[in-house]
Each structure stands twice: as C-alpha cells, then as structure tokens.
C-alpha positions in Angstrom: 164.7 47.3 50.6 161.8 49.7 50.8 161.4 51.9 47.7 159.3 55.1 47.5 158.7 57.8 44.9 158.2 61.4 45.7 156.7 63.5 42.9 154.9 66.8 42.4 155.1 70.1 40.5 158.3 72.3 40.7 159.0 74.3 43.9 156.2 72.7 46.0 158.7 71.7 48.7 159.5 68.0 47.9 163.1 68.2 49.0 162.3 70.2 52.1 159.7 67.7 53.2 162.0 64.7 52.5 165.1 66.1 54.3 163.1 66.6 57.5 161.5 63.1 57.1 164.9 61.5 56.4 166.4 63.1 59.6 163.7 61.3 61.6 164.6 58.0 59.8 168.3 58.5 60.4 167.6 59.1 64.1 166.1 55.6 64.2 169.2 54.1 62.6 167.6 53.4 59.2 170.0 53.3 56.2 168.6 55.7 53.6 169.7 56.4 50.0 168.3 59.1 47.7 168.1 59.4 43.9 167.2 62.9 42.6 165.9 63.2 39.0 165.6 66.7 37.6 165.6 68.3 34.2 168.4 70.8 33.6 170.1 71.5 37.0 169.6 70.9 40.7 171.4 71.5 44.0 169.2 69.2 45.9 171.8 66.5 45.7 174.1 68.6 47.9 171.3 69.0 50.5 170.9 65.2 50.7 174.7 64.6 50.7 175.1 67.0 53.6 173.1 64.5 55.6 175.8 61.9 55.1 173.7 59.5 53.0 174.4 58.0 49.6 173.0 60.2 46.8 172.8 59.9 43.0 171.6 62.7 40.8 170.3 62.3 37.2 169.5 65.1 34.8 167.2 64.3 31.9 168.1 67.4 29.8 166.1 66.9 26.5 164.1 63.9 27.8 161.0 63.9 29.8 162.2 63.3 33.4 159.7 60.5 34.0 160.8 58.7 30.9 164.4 59.2 32.0 163.5 58.0 35.5 161.9 54.7 34.4 164.8 54.0 31.9 167.3 54.2 34.8 165.2 52.8 37.6 166.7 49.3 37.6 170.3 50.6 37.8 169.3 53.1 40.6 167.8 50.3 42.6 170.8 48.1 42.2 173.1 51.0 43.2 171.1 51.5 46.4 171.1 47.8 47.2 174.9 47.8 46.8 175.1 50.7 49.3 173.3 48.5 51.9 170.3 50.8 52.0 167.1 49.8 53.7 165.1 52.6 52.1 165.5 54.2 48.7 163.8 57.5 48.2 163.5 58.6 44.5 162.5 62.2 44.1 161.5 63.0 40.5 160.9 66.4 38.9 157.4 67.6 38.1 157.3 68.9 34.6 154.1 68.7 32.6 151.6 67.8 35.5 150.9 64.6 33.6 153.7 62.8 35.3 153.1 59.2 36.4 156.0 57.7 38.4 154.1 55.5 40.8 154.9 51.8 40.8 152.6 48.9 41.9 153.6 47.5 45.3 155.8 50.5 46.2 154.9 53.6 48.2 154.0 56.7 46.1 154.0 60.1 47.7 152.7 63.2 45.9 153.6 66.7 47.2 151.4 69.7 46.2 151.3 73.3 47.2 148.4 74.9 49.0 149.2 78.2 47.3 148.9 76.9 43.8 145.1 77.3 43.7 142.0 75.2 44.5 141.7 74.0 40.9 145.2 72.5 40.8 144.2 69.1 42.1 142.1 68.5 39.0 144.9 69.6 36.7 147.8 67.5 37.9 146.8 64.1 36.7 148.2 60.6 37.7 151.0 62.0 39.9 148.2 62.9 42.3 145.4 60.5 41.5 147.6 57.3 41.8 149.5 58.4 45.0 149.2 56.5 48.3 150.1 59.6 50.3 149.4 63.3 49.4 151.5 65.9 51.3 150.1 69.4 51.2 152.6 72.1 51.9 152.4 75.9 52.6 149.1 75.6 54.4 150.4 77.9 57.2 149.9 81.0 55.0 146.3 80.5 54.1 143.1 80.4 56.2 141.5 77.3 57.7 138.6 77.6 55.3 141.0 77.6 52.3 142.8 74.5 53.7 139.6 72.6 54.1 138.4 73.4 50.5 141.8 72.4 49.1 141.7 69.1 51.0 138.2 68.4 49.7 139.4 69.0 46.2 142.3 66.6 46.7 140.0 64.0 48.2 137.8 64.1 45.1 140.7 63.4 42.8 142.2 60.7 45.1 139.7 59.5 47.7 141.9 56.6 48.8 145.0 58.6 49.6 146.2 59.5 53.1 146.4 63.4 53.3 149.1 65.0 55.4 149.7 68.7 55.9 153.4 69.4 56.3 155.4 72.6 56.9 158.6 72.3 54.8 160.4 75.0 56.8 159.9 73.6 60.3 159.3 70.0 59.4 155.9 69.9 61.3 154.0 66.9 60.1 156.9 64.8 58.9 156.8 62.5 61.8 153.5 61.2 60.5 155.0 60.8 57.1 157.9 58.9 58.6 155.5 56.5 60.2 153.9 55.8 56.8 157.3 55.2 55.2 158.2 52.6 57.9 155.0 50.7 57.0 155.9 50.6 53.3 156.5 47.1 51.9 160.0 45.8 51.1 160.8 44.6 47.6 163.7 42.5 46.3 163.8 44.1 42.8 161.9 46.6 40.7 162.5 44.6 37.5 159.2 43.3 36.1 157.1 45.6 38.2 154.6 47.8 36.5 153.8 51.5 36.5 150.4 52.4 37.8 149.7 54.6 34.9 151.2 55.1 31.4 153.7 57.9 31.0 153.0 61.0 28.8 153.4 60.3 25.1 156.2 62.3 23.4 157.5 60.9 20.1 157.1 63.6 17.5 159.3 65.6 15.2 159.8 68.3 17.9 161.1 65.6 20.2 163.7 64.8 17.6 164.9 68.4 17.3 162.6 69.9 14.7 162.2 73.7 15.2 160.1 74.9 12.3 156.5 75.6 12.9 153.8 74.1 10.6 151.8 70.9 9.9 154.2 69.9 7.1 157.0 69.6 9.6 155.0 67.5 12.1 155.4 63.7 12.2 155.0 61.0 14.8 152.6 61.3 17.8 150.9 64.7 17.2 147.7 65.7 18.9 145.7 68.6 17.3 143.3 70.9 19.1 139.8 71.2 17.7 139.3 74.9 17.0 136.2 76.7 15.8 132.7 77.2 16.9 131.7 75.5 20.1 135.3 75.3 21.5 135.1 77.8 24.4 136.2 75.6 27.3 
C-alpha cells in the first residue's frame, strides 16, 4: 500500500487540494483511504466520507497532533490495509509550524499558502524542509512577481522538493499531484520506519496541566529566552 502524509499550517487548503486529487485517483479505479488528524474539531472527515471512501478521524485534544499522529500510525495503517486500500492519505493538522510528520521511504507533501507572506517558508520548519512535494495554494490572487518570489523562498528552504501551484477551489494543478502520488513507493508496514526529523519537544509542567505562571512552577523540558542587552532580533 502506498502511504503519504499531507501537512501544513491551518487553513492553507490541505483538504481542498486532496479532495480534488483523490477524485482523479478514484476515476482511475484506485482504492483510497483517508485518516484525518486534527486538534479540537473537524468536519473534514465528512468531506472525505461524501466521496464514498473509508475515513478515520482522530482528535488530539490536549496532545500535540504530530505526537498523537505517530502514536496511532501503526493502527491507522493496519486499518487501511484491512479496508483493502491501495493508497492511504494521512492529513495532519498544522499547529506550531515545527511539525515533522514525514517518514523515510514514504511520500511527504507540504501545503503552504501564498497569502501567508514571503517570510513564511523560513518559519515553518521540518514540515516544509523535509517534504518531497510542496503545494502552493492561493496563488491566483497575487501577482506573477509575488508568486516567483515565494517560489524562490520555498526553493531555498527545500531545494530538492517538487513545487506545484494548485488552486484549491477549481482543482487546477491536482492532476500533476496525482501523477506524483502514483509514483510513490508501496510499503508493507510502517512499523520500524523512522521519522525524517524529531518531533517538537513538549514535556513540561504546563503539558501536565499546570496553570500558574512563574519559574517555581516550571519543571521538565523548559526553554528560557535570553533577555537583556543585545537581544533585539
């Protein structure tokens, strides 16, 4: 079964891009399953279910969605295999821009928004820098010059990725993405495979429910900012 991750910041059009792309795959007779990982709530599962394909939705609630995703990945893969799927698409929520869901030997797609600003590619982190394919959305509402500058910035962060411009409303550009998905390698299991990058660290007193502010209440993995003269960046 082919396995791919789709990740990126919130509201960039991940689900819109993938619903158009999956329709192309279904037209070719490919059996597709989707797992949607989000934080508090999502209706995206309904959009995928309306296409008549198997869908599972997971909400991470108080847990980082990528930690939640990795902890449940083996079970999700086994579920899709039992459904007889030939391709499993796992769409995971973008939360802190430090997300790192890509897995060695499996296709990783990052979706980013042209309207988010030209500095965003340098702020997102491994979700962009480790991707095989970078899909740029909402380019139809900016100038050609802005699109070229944005693509250049993305290329500096991830020079090896394939860049695609996709319109999430019309689906323009998703045929090219479909072609890349069909070239993705098949894997028998995800057990024992490795993430391309470590996940964000988050084991501190606030992770465990602490609410009071102050150094005396902070334990675990705590990173402090260096304040004072010379810190103006």
